[in-house]
C-alpha positions as CSV (number, residue, x, y, z in Angstrom):
1,M,46.3,-34.0,23.6
2,Q,45.6,-30.9,25.6
3,L,49.1,-29.4,25.4
4,I,49.1,-29.6,21.6
5,D,45.6,-28.2,21.4
6,D,46.8,-25.3,23.5
7,L,49.8,-24.7,21.3
8,R,47.7,-24.7,18.2
9,R,45.4,-22.1,19.7
10,E,48.3,-19.9,20.7
11,H,49.6,-20.0,17.2
12,E,46.4,-18.4,16.0
13,L,47.0,-15.2,18.0
14,I,50.8,-15.2,17.3
15,E,50.0,-15.3,13.5
16,Q,47.7,-12.3,13.8
17,V,50.1,-10.2,15.8
18,L,52.8,-10.9,13.3
19,G,50.6,-9.3,10.7
20,S,49.9,-6.4,13.0
21,L,53.6,-6.0,13.5
22,R,54.1,-5.7,9.7
23,A,51.2,-3.1,9.6
24,F,52.9,-1.1,12.4
25,V,56.2,-1.1,10.7
26,T,54.6,0.1,7.5
27,A,53.0,2.9,9.4
28,R,56.3,3.9,11.0
29,L,57.9,4.0,7.5
30,A,55.3,6.6,6.6
31,G,56.0,8.6,9.7
32,Q,52.9,7.4,11.6
33,G,52.3,5.0,14.4
34,D,52.8,5.3,18.2
35,P,56.3,4.3,19.2
36,A,54.8,3.1,22.5
37,D,53.2,0.3,20.6
38,G,56.6,-0.9,19.6
39,A,57.3,-1.8,23.2
40,R,54.0,-3.6,23.4
41,F,54.8,-5.7,20.3
42,M,58.2,-6.5,21.9
43,A,56.5,-7.6,25.2
44,F,54.1,-9.8,23.3
45,F,56.8,-11.6,21.3
46,R,59.2,-11.8,24.3
47,R,56.8,-12.8,27.1
48,Y,53.9,-14.5,25.4
49,A,55.4,-16.1,22.2
50,G,58.8,-16.7,23.9
51,D,58.6,-17.3,27.6
52,F,55.1,-18.9,27.5
53,H,54.6,-20.5,24.1
54,H,58.1,-21.5,22.9
55,H,59.1,-22.5,26.4
56,K,56.2,-25.0,26.6
57,E,57.2,-26.4,23.2
58,E,60.8,-26.9,24.2
59,E,60.6,-27.9,27.9
60,V,57.4,-30.1,27.6
61,L,56.7,-31.3,24.1
62,F,60.2,-31.5,22.7
63,R,61.7,-32.9,25.9
64,A,59.0,-35.6,26.0
65,L,59.7,-36.6,22.4
66,A,63.4,-37.0,23.2
67,E,63.1,-38.6,26.6
68,R,59.9,-40.6,26.3
69,A,59.6,-41.3,22.6
70,E,63.3,-41.9,22.0
71,L,63.7,-39.3,19.3
72,P,67.0,-37.5,18.7
73,A,67.3,-34.0,20.3
74,D,70.6,-33.1,18.7
75,R,69.5,-33.3,15.1
76,G,66.3,-33.5,13.0
77,P,63.1,-31.6,13.7
78,I,63.6,-31.0,17.5
79,A,67.0,-29.5,17.0
80,A,65.9,-27.5,13.9
81,L,62.8,-26.0,15.5
82,T,64.8,-25.2,18.7
83,G,67.5,-23.5,16.6
84,E,64.8,-21.4,14.9
85,H,63.6,-20.2,18.2
86,R,67.1,-19.0,19.0
87,R,67.5,-17.4,15.6
88,M,64.2,-15.5,16.0
89,T,65.1,-14.3,19.4
90,G,68.2,-12.8,17.8
91,L,66.0,-11.0,15.3
92,L,64.0,-9.6,18.2
93,D,67.2,-8.4,19.9
94,G,67.9,-6.3,16.7
95,L,64.3,-5.0,16.6
96,E,63.9,-4.1,20.2
97,G,65.5,-0.6,20.2
98,L,64.2,0.2,16.7
99,L,60.5,-0.5,17.3
100,A,60.1,2.0,20.2
101,A,62.5,4.7,18.9
102,P,60.7,8.0,18.8
103,A,62.6,9.4,15.9
104,P,64.4,6.7,13.9
105,S,66.8,7.6,11.1
106,A,66.2,6.5,7.6
107,A,68.8,3.8,8.1
108,D,67.1,2.6,11.3
109,L,63.7,2.4,9.5
110,H,65.3,0.4,6.7
111,R,66.8,-2.0,9.2
112,M,63.5,-2.2,11.2
113,E,61.6,-3.2,8.0
114,A,64.2,-5.8,7.0
115,L,64.2,-7.4,10.5
116,A,60.4,-7.3,10.8
117,V,60.0,-9.0,7.4
118,D,62.6,-11.7,8.3
119,Y,61.1,-12.3,11.7
120,S,57.5,-12.5,10.5
121,R,58.2,-14.7,7.5
122,S,60.4,-17.0,9.5
123,L,57.8,-17.4,12.3
124,W,54.9,-17.9,9.9
125,R,56.7,-20.7,8.2
126,H,57.9,-22.1,11.5
127,I,54.2,-22.2,12.7
128,D,53.2,-24.0,9.5
129,A,55.9,-26.7,10.0
130,E,54.8,-27.2,13.7
131,N,51.1,-27.4,12.9
132,S,51.5,-29.7,9.9
133,V,54.4,-31.9,10.9
134,M,55.7,-31.6,14.5
135,F,52.4,-31.6,16.3
136,P,50.6,-34.5,14.5
137,E,53.7,-36.6,14.1
138,G,54.9,-35.9,17.6
139,E,51.6,-36.8,19.1
140,E,51.5,-40.1,17.2
141,R,55.0,-41.0,18.3
142,L,54.2,-40.2,21.9
143,R,51.1,-42.5,21.7
144,R,53.3,-45.3,20.5
145,F,55.1,-45.0,23.9
146,H,51.8,-44.8,25.8
147,V,52.0,-41.0,26.4
148,R,48.5,-39.8,26.0
149,D,48.8,-36.3,27.5
150,L,51.3,-33.7,28.5
151,P,50.9,-30.9,31.0
152,S,50.3,-27.4,30.0
153,R,50.3,-24.4,32.4
154,P,48.5,-21.2,32.9
155,M,50.1,-17.8,32.0
156,T,51.9,-15.8,34.6
157,A,50.7,-12.3,35.3
158,E,53.3,-10.8,33.0
159,E,52.5,-13.3,30.2
160,T,48.8,-12.4,30.6
161,L,49.5,-8.7,30.2
162,A,51.5,-9.5,27.0
163,W,48.6,-11.7,25.7
164,E,46.2,-8.9,26.3
165,A,48.5,-6.4,24.6
166,G,48.7,-8.7,21.6
167,K,44.9,-8.7,21.2
168,D,44.8,-4.9,21.6
169,L,47.5,-4.5,18.9
170,V,45.5,-6.6,16.4
171,A,42.6,-4.2,16.9
172,V,44.7,-1.1,16.6
173,H,46.9,-2.3,13.7
174,P,44.8,-4.7,11.5
175,P,47.1,-7.5,10.3
176,Q,48.9,-6.9,7.0
177,H,49.0,-9.8,4.5
178,D,52.4,-10.6,3.0
179,A,51.8,-12.1,-0.5
180,E,55.4,-12.9,-0.9
181,V,55.8,-15.3,2.0
182,H,55.8,-18.9,1.0
183,R,53.6,-20.9,3.3
184,G,52.3,-24.5,3.3
185,D,52.1,-27.9,4.9
186,G,54.8,-30.5,5.4
187,C,58.5,-30.3,5.9
188,I,58.9,-28.1,2.8
189,A,57.3,-25.3,4.8
190,C,60.0,-25.4,7.5
191,P,62.8,-22.8,7.2
192,S,65.3,-25.4,8.3
193,Y,64.3,-28.0,5.7
194,G,67.3,-28.9,3.6
195,T,69.8,-27.0,5.7
196,T,69.8,-28.2,9.4
197,C,67.1,-30.9,8.9
198,D,66.6,-33.4,6.1
199,G,62.9,-33.8,6.9
200,L,60.7,-36.1,8.9
201,E,61.2,-39.2,6.9
202,A,65.0,-39.0,6.9
203,E,65.3,-38.0,10.5
204,W,62.5,-39.9,12.3
205,W,61.3,-42.8,10.3
206,T,62.2,-46.3,11.4
207,D,63.2,-49.1,9.1
208,L,59.7,-50.5,9.6
209,E,58.1,-47.3,8.4
210,W,60.3,-47.3,5.3
211,E,59.4,-50.9,4.6
212,E,55.6,-50.2,4.9
213,M,56.0,-47.2,2.5
214,W,57.7,-49.4,-0.1
215,E,55.1,-52.1,0.3
216,R,52.2,-49.6,-0.2
217,Q,53.9,-48.2,-3.3
218,Q,54.4,-51.6,-4.8
219,G,50.8,-52.5,-4.0
220,D,49.6,-49.4,-5.9
């Protein structure tokens, strides 16, 4: 499905820029880094990751799953992932003034670091959950309802500038690895698992799917 292929490719750059953001914040903590790059990071995450990427997920993929594949939008994976988008937008709201501040205080630097760590770890795990659960399972469920493709769209001029800024930032601030972030496949990777969502099987599986699973287990 072209839309899902596009979303996966977009995840690749978003992941890299998250690592670059962490490298930039580390530099700011050491009294280095150009504050102007802070505004460029913000433009990337607002315009490209938000207005372009997250908007396509919510308004095209998630809407199709709810309206055409008859999946619940008010609970389960769709509601959980949409809620994470909102939460991460709130983290960006807190970061916005801090990233571009020319002379942040020690308290501001501490808050900047905490918000950047929370944002990057949340979005990395969110991406894992979408790549390993939402995209393959969503595509399969749409096929059951004879939906073979969904429309994507080109970037606007502003989104294109943000995309270009993201690629430049990766070159200027080589992505920093976070050894403490827990990543992986499946619902367990999702930040919402066990809190606002009980997982794919509990939220999406039909009685027939549960019966097939029990039959396979008994056959083994």
